[in-house]
N, C-alpha and C positions, 0 to 999 in steps of 0.2 A: 637214765642219767649216768649210771655206772658204765654202761656200754659206750656211751659217748666219751667219757673220760678215758676209757681204754683206747679208743680210737685216736684221741688226741695225743696220748703218750706214744702211741705207735707211729704217728705221723712225725712227732718231734724227734724221735730216735732215728728214723730213717733220714729225715732232712738233715739233721746235724751230722750224721755219718757221711752223707754225700758232700756237705760243705767241708767237713774236716778233711776228707780224702783229697778233695780238689785243691784246697788251700795248701795242704802238706805237699802236694806235687809241685806247687809253685814256690814253695818256701826255700830259704837258704839252707835250712836244716837238711832237707833232702839232698841238695847239691853237695853239701860237706860229707854226708854219709855215703852216698851212692854215685857221686860224680855227675857229669853232664848227661843229658838225655840222649838216647839213641833208640832205634826202632825196636830192639828187643826189650829194653826197659819199659818202653811205652806199652807194648803188648802185655808183658808180665804184670805191670802196675794196673793196667786197665782190667785184666782178668781178676787180679787180686781184689780190686775195688768192687768189681761186679759181685764177686762171691760174698764179700763182707756185707755189702748193701742188702743182698738177698737174705742173708742170715739175720740181719737186723730187722728186715721187714717182716720176716716170718718167724720171729722169735717165739711166737705163741706155740709153734709146733714143738718146741723144746719141752713143753710141759708134759708131753707124753713119756718123756724119759726122766724119772725122778730118782733113780737108784743112787745110792751112795757112791757106787763105782763110777757112774757117769760124772757126778759132781767132782769127784776126786781127780779124774783125768782132765776135765776142763779147767779146773783150778790150777793144776800143774802146768798145763799148756800155756795159760795166760801168764803165770808167774815166770816161766822160762823166757817167753817172748819179751816181756817188759824188762826183765833183768838184762838180757843180751842187748836190747835196744838202749838201756840206760848206760851200759858200759861203753858202747861205741859212741853214743851221743856225748858223754862227758869227755871222751878222749879227743873227739874231732871238733867239737863245737866250742871254740874259745872266744869268738867275737860276738858282738851284740846281735840278737835275733831280729829278723824283720817282722813286719805285720802279719804276713801269711803264717809264720810259725805260731804267733800268738793266737790267731783266729783258729787255726787247726786244733791247737791244744785245747782251747775253750770249747770248740764244737765237740771234740771227742769226750770231754768231761760231761757235757749235756747229754750226749748219746748214752754214756754209761749210766747216768742218773735215770734216764727214761727207760733204759733197758732193765734196770733193777725193778721197775714197776711191772714189767711184763713177764719176767722169768725169775726163778729162784734157783739158778744152777750153781751158785756159790762163788762166782768170780766177779760179779757185777760191781759190788761195792769196792772191792780191792782195785778194780780197774778205774773206778771213779777217783779214788784217793791218789792213784798214780798220776792220772792226768792233771788233777788239781795241784799236786805237788810240782809237776813239771812246769805248769803255768806260772806258779809263784817264783820258781827259780829263773825262768825266762824273763819275767818282769824285773826281777832284782838285777839281772845282768844289764838291763837297759838303764835303770836308775833304782837306787836302793830304796827310795821312798815309795816306789810303786808296789812294795811289799803289801802295803795296806790295801791297795786295789785288788791284788790277788787274793789276800786273805778275806776281804769282804765278799768277793765273788764266790770263793770256796765255802765260806760260812753259809751263804744263801742256798747253794746247791745241797749242802749237807743237811740243813734244816728242812728243806723240801723233801729230801730223801727220807729223813727220820719220820716225817709225817706218815709215810707209807706203813710203818710198823703198827700204827693204831688200828689198822684193819686186820692185822695178823691174829691168828689164833693158834694156840698150842695144845696138844693133847699127847702127852708123853706115852711112848710105847704102844700107840694105837695105830692100826692100819685098816683101811677100807678096801675091801676086794670087790670090784664090780665084776660080777660073775659072767660066765659064758664059757665057751670052749677055749677061747683065748682070753683068759682073765687078765685085767690090768690092775696092778696093785698101786694105790695112791697112798703115799706116806703122809700121815696127818701131822707130823711135827712141823710146826711153824708154817702152816698153810695160810695164805692171805686170801682176802675176799676176792681179789682179782683172779687168783689162780682157780679158786672154786668156781667163780663165775665163768671163766674160760672153759673149764671142764664141763660145766652145765650146758653152755651154749654149743660145745662140740657134740654133746649127746643130742641136742635138739636139731642140729644141722644134719646129723646122721639119719634122723627120722624125717627131715624135710623132703628128701628125694622121694621117699615112699609116699608121703602125704600128697605130693603134687601129682604123682601118677595115679593116685587113688581117686582123684576127682573124676577122671574120664571113666574109669571102671565103675565108679558109683553110679554115674548117669546111665550107663548101659544096663546095669542091674535095675535101676529105678524104671527106665523106659520099658523094660520087659516084665514089669510087675513081679520081679523076683524078690524073695524075702531078703532084706538088707539089714536086719537088726543085728546080726552077729558078723556080717560080712566085713565091716570096717575094722573091728578089732582083730579078727582072724587074718586080715590082709597084712597088717603091720608086724614087723619083726618083734617077737616077744623078748628076744635078747636085748634089743635096742631100747625097748620100753623099760626093761629091768635096769639097764644101765642108767637111764634117765632118773629112775626112781632112787637108785643109790646115790646119784649125784645130788638130787634134791634133798635126800635124807641127810647128807653131810652138811649142806648149807643150813637147813633148819636146825639141826642139832648144834650148829655153831652160832646160832642166834641171828641168822640172816634170813628170817622168814619173809620180810617185806621185799628185800632185793630179789629173792628167789621167785616170789609170787609175781612181782612186777615183770620179771624177765619172761617167765612162763606165759603170763596172760598176754603180753605183747606178741609173743611168738604165735600163739593159737588165734589171736584176733586177726593176724595177717592171713592165716589159713582160711578162716571163715570169710574174710573179705574177698579173698581169691575165689572162693566157691560161690558165694551168693551175689557179689556185686560185679566182679570183673570178668572172670573167665567163662563160667558156664551160663549163668542166667542173664548177664548183661543188664542187671537191674541198677538204674542210676540213682543218685541221691534224689530224694523227693524234692521237687521244685515246681512252681507254677510258671516260672519265667520261660521255660522251654515251650509250653503250650501256647504262650502268648505270641510267639514268633511264627506260628504255623497257621495255615488256612484250615477251614473246617474239615476237609477230607483228610489232610495230613494229620491233623490233631486227633481225629477219630481212629485212624489207622495206628498212630503211635500209642494212643490210649489202650486200644485193644491188645496190642503187642505187650505193652507193659503190664496190663492186667493179667494176661495169661502167664507171663514170666513170674509175676508176684505170687499167683496161686501155686505155681510149681515150687518156687523158692521157699515160700512159707511152709509148704507141706514137707519138703525135703529137710528143712531146717529143724522143724519140730519133731519129726518122726525118725530122722536118721542122724543128722549132724550133731544136734545138741545132746541127744542121748549118748552118742559116741564120745563127745567132749566130756560128758559127765563120767563115763567109764574110764577115760584116760586120766582125768583128774584124780579119781579115786585110786587108780593104780599108782600113778606117779607119787601122790602124796599119801600113800597108805601109812596109817599110823598117825597122821596129822589131819584129822577131820576138819579142823577149822580152816587150815590152809587150803584144803581140797574144795571146801564150799566157797571160800572167798575167790579162789582162782576161777572156778567154773562160772560163778556169777559175773566176774569181770570179763572173762572171755566172751560170754554170750550177750552181754549187756548192749554193746554197740550195734551188733547185727540185729538183735531183737528190736531195738529202738528204731532202726532204719526200716525194718519191715512194718512195724506198727505206724511209723510216720507216713509211709506210702498210703496206708489205708486211711489215715487221718486226713491227709491232703484231699483224698477222694471225697470225703464227707464234707469238705468245705469248698468244693468246686462250684462251678456255675450250674444252675438248675436245668437239666436235660433229661430226656427219656433214658438215654444211655446210662447216665450216672445213677439214676434210680435203681435200675435193674442190676448194675454192677455192685452197688452198695448192698443190695439184697444178697447177692452171691457171697460177697466178702463177709457180711454179717453172719450168714449161715456158716461159712467156712471158719471164721473165728470162734463161733460157738462150738464147733467140733474140736477146735484146738485148745479151748479153755482148760479142759481136763488134763491136757498134756502140760500146759502152763502150771497147773496146780501140782502136777507130779514133779516137774523139773525145778520150778521156782516157787515152792510153797511160801506163803506169807512174805512175798518180796514185792518190791516196787515194780518189777516187770509183770508180775501177775496182775497187780492193781492197774497198771498202765494198759494191759491187754483188755481187761474188763471195761475200763474207762473208754477206750477206743471203740469197743463193740457197742457200748451204750450210746456213744456219739453217733455211730453209724445208724443205730436203731432210731434215734430221735431225728436225725437228718432224713432218713427214709420216710418216717411218718410225716414230717413237715413238707417234704417235696411231694409226697403222694397227695396230701391235702390241698396243695396248691397247683397240682398238675392240670386241672381244668383250665387254668389261666396260662400256664407255661406251654402246654402242648400246641396251642394255636399260634405261637410265635414263630411262624415259618417265614423266611425271607421271601419277599414278593419278587416274582420274575420281572426281568427288565422289559420295558415297553417295546423294545425292538423285537422281542420274541413273538412270533405269530400265534395266535390263540386258535386251537383246533378242536376244543371241547373235550380234550382228554382228561384223565384223572388229575386233580389238583394235588400238589404236594401236602396241603393241609389234610386232605382225606387220607393219603398214604400214611402220613405221620400219625394221625389220630387212631386210625384202624390198627396200625401196627402196635401202637401203645396199648390200646384196649385189649388186643389179642394176647400180648405178652402178659399184661396185668391180670387177665383172667386165668392164664396158666399159672401165674404166681399168687393166685388168690389166697391160698392158705398162709403163705409167708407174710403177705401184707396184712392179713387179718390178725395174725399172731402179733405183729409189730404194733398194729393199732390198739390191740388189747393190752399188751405189755407196757407200751409207752403212751398210754392215753393221756390226753391233756386234761387239766382241771376243768370241771364244769361240763365235760363232754360225756353225757350219760347215754348216748346212742351206742348200741352194740356194734362191734367191729364189723360183722357181716352186713348189717344194715347200712352202715356208713360206706362200706365198700360198694355195694350195689347202687347206693345213692350217687356216689361220685361217678360211676360209669354211666349211669343214666343221664346225669347232668351233662357229661361230655357229649353223649350221643344226641342230646337235644340241642346243644349249641352248634354242632357240626353243620346241619342243614342251613342254619341262619348265616353261618360264616360263609358257606358256599354261595348262597344267594347274594351276599354282600360283595363277593368277588366278581359278580357279573355286572356290576354297575357300569363298566366301561364297554361291555359287549352290546353292540347296536342291533345285531341280528336275533330276533326272538326265537327262530328255529334253532340256532346254535346254542342259545341259552338252555333250551329244553334238552338238547342232546347232551349238553354238559352235565345237567342234573341226572339224566338217564345213566350216563357212564359212571358217575361217582356213586350213585345209589346202587348200581349193578356191582361195583366193586365191593361195597359193604355187604351185599347179599352173598357174593362169592366167598368172602372171608368168614361170614357167618356159617356157611355150609362146611367150610374146612375146619373151623375151630369149635363148631357147635355152640355159638354164643347165645343161642336161645335159652340155654340152661341158666344164664345170668340175667338176661333182659326179658325173657318170656316170649312166647310166640306172637303175641299181639303186636309188638313193636315191629317185628320183621314182616308180619303180614301187611301192616300199614306201609312199610317201606316198599313192598312189592306193588301195592296199590298206587303208590306215588310214581313208581317207574311207569306203570301202564298209563297213568294220567299224563305224564310228560311225553310219552310216545304219541299219544293222541294229539296232544297240543302241537307237537312237531309236525305231524301230518297236516294239520289244518294250516299252520303257518307257512309251510313250504309248498303245498300242492293244491290247496283250494282255489287260489287265484288262477293257476295254470288250467285247472279243470273248468273254471268259469269261461276261459277263452274258447273252449271247445263246445260249449253248450249252444245248440241251434234248435229253436222251436219250430216245428213244421208249420205251425199256424202263423208264424211271423212272416212278414214280407222281407225276405233276405235279399240284399243287393250284393252285387259283385264287390263293390267297395268295402262293405262290411266284412265279407268273408276274407278278402285280402288283408284287411287290417287285423282280423282275429288270428289268421295263420301267422302273420308277421309277429304279433305279440307273443304267440305261443312259442315260435322258434327262438325268440330273443330270451324269454324267461326260462324256457327249458334248458337252453345252452348255459345260461348263467347259473342256474341251480346245479346242474351236473358238474360244471367246471368248479364251482366253489366247494360243493359237498364232496367231491372226489378227494379233497384234502382234509376232510373231517375224519373223526375216529369214533367207532362204536365198540365199547368194551366187550360186550357179549356178542359172539359171532352168530349165535342163533337169532338174537334180536336184530342183528344187521340183515340177515337173510329174510326175516319176517317183514322188516320195513320195505325192503326192495320188492318182495313178493306182493305186498299190499299196493305199492305204487303201480306195479305192472297190472294188477287186477283192476284197478279203478281207471288207470290212464289209457291202457291200450284199447279197450272197447270204445271209450269215449273218442279217442283219436281216430279210430277206424270209422266210426260213424261220421265224424266231422270231415274226414278226407273224402268219403263217399259223397257227402253233400256238396263239397267243393268241386269235385269232378262233374257232378250233375250240372252244376251251374256254369263252370268255366270250361268244361270239356278238357281237351288236351292242353289247354293253356294252364290248367291247374298244376301241372308238373313243374312249371316255372316258379311256383311258390312253395312247393313241398320240399322241405330240407331233409326230413327224416322219414325213412321207411319203418315198418314195424320192427324189423330185426335191428335196425340201427337204434331205435328207441330202447329195446332190451339191452343192447350192448352198452349204451351210455349209463343206463340205470345200474348195470352190474359193476360199473367202475366207481360207484359212490362209496364213500367211507373206506378208502383204501389205505389211509394212514395207519401205521401200526405204532401205538403209543409207547413211549419210553417207559412208561409206568407198567407196562405189561410185558416187558422184555424179561 
């Protein structure tokens, strides 16, 4: 609030100076004193106006020169200029003034009043009285009764100006020396809050440049695993920190603890915002609206990115930035422990709440496999950070909030895990336009992926189930975990069979089950899931694979083999042989054409199936062709479409599709 008031007065003083200079240039007073305008007068007046405007705009810089000698010289200069101007003005100006003269005089009075708020160089009040007096005289020259207008305006400005003194403080014969090689001595006689605040903000701005460049160097140290505990404090200038301490000490000793604490907290909050939210980590304000506008892939990619950034940001905040802010507060407010504690809490409160809010949003999101395991990671990460919360914010609302968020994550993880046997099977159904090839179903991939990661996270999940057990649930955490996994694996085959209701080809249905069960077997071998489910379950799964393979063989090839059967004792006619070879050619071609677009997950199993078909088909085909040639003679070649090598070639081209699930 104080800073905003200072900016307001700075704007008023600059604006009124510009208005005053412009109106004075157009007034009759200027013409009477300096004559008509010419090019040299325009150049000189423009240069003079520009210098005056800059001095008014940057009056704050004058605070760095507070010696009595400086005040004496400036007061003498202003007195001389106003005296000379009054002499020539009274001598030359005998007629009634115009409106530009009145406006310029009033504007200069407002400028002087605003300037007295920004600096204490000793001439501001005198300058105010001079312009107010000149304004009253000009108004009386127009009409005597206008004296009351001028007096009312002057009284208003003087009252506003007098209110400034309520902020002043006096300490006779005391000086504050802000040390360093080039020490600056601040005289404490009649220092106002505004001047002390300006000095304080000057010290913070001096540290700002170093703080900004510190961010990039900090991340370089963090990414190379370098010890950064003392790096931050060692990087900043100790002289500038000491200057800030002395400035804060002056304000607190003068009774302005709240104003000083507010200004300091605002400054450091901006730094943390720059570090954690904007510049380095790009962590946005937590919201669910962003995710609602994305498709599934974009949402998952965005969530992964934000999760990684949150993990880094929370770690850097609690291990580097917050401890640094605590050290800086203790140094700046040394001797004022209450102010140091208050400022540190206020500096870190907003950033900490944003970090915890991000974790809290994750705990209340939609139920997915991804969210469960990310919650487990954040739950564990927050657990590691709780001790740092206790050290940095003992018995504070931030510590309580961190514990509460971690508890909500634990409860949400428990609830989601207990319902995952329902959630995990909610996989979007593929569009009907997509051709079915018997490859691994998304449900299988999703379920096996979840089961694998859950088994790897078994200890974490069992700890959560034990710590956040629901009332009336007497089952041990380990037993409940295994029961949940077994329940999911029992449901999976039933779900897969239900997915085959629209598949009309029985052979393809068996290949589909072979592939999905083979994928389960492969994941079992990789993650050693037998330690969770036991060997019996997976032995049964292998038996189911063999059963489906045998059923596939019967569905696909028994009919083809039947076409090749010819009993020597039967009375075989030419017409029957021609019909059999025709049916064989048709069905063999159809099977090879269709099944060349199918997929078999296990390459060894694919080779086994092809080898089996060759073993049973080629001998039977050879016998049939021999019998056909015996009866038809050379005419048999008109009906033979495939030779032995061609049969082998067509069989080798089956199951050529490479599933996207296996990429």
